[in-house]
C-alpha angles and dihedrals in degrees: 000000000000127000113276092024118138123242124212112232088217089061089056091046091048091053091056098255143330096291095053089044093052091048090053089051093051091047090050093054099033117116117236110269112242118219108249113251107253111249117237107249112245112243109265110256114225120236123238085252090058096047090050094048087053092054092048092046090052089049092052093051093052095038094094088060101031104040093186091070089070086073094060109111142167127244107214100208100128134065135076118291141176109268093245092052089044090054095047092049091047089052087051091055107266109156132202114244101019109142120262103240132034128194106188096200121120117231140154094003093310122116092217144324129265121189124195105199125208121187097211141024090252092054105129121225107219126227089250089052092050092048090051094048093050092045092050091048091051089052093056101266126127106238123182140175108221127190107215133349095280092059091046092047090049090054094048093048092047091050093050091039096234138135110274088241 
């Protein structure tokens, strides 16, 4: 129906009233609804936890042939905890900013290796983490910030002078 066209009142009555008649008019001129194109799912980003588990799993697989990898351990300083648990851990010596992984094996003039693992490129290194890394380096440790499991594994293998397996 174009603008200015006349409507027969009988047509409105036949439709059951103005509202149903208007709905019919809308339906008659409505364009067919196109199905939305499905969005490609973004690849899931692995969490820091997942990245760290990958590093530890790789170390466990190679540990029989590279015994030093048995000494690689995690330092559980991060994460969200109940206040009471956080207080107990702090009293036990847990410190903010300590790197995530430690390999207490001396190599290449270093006393050991510390790795601060970030899951994504935009993972921010906190001021406390920067301070710990600098302090560890000043004490003769190699301390690195690595983005992702692959980067951490590359650093560990380079440190131990082994194939990246």
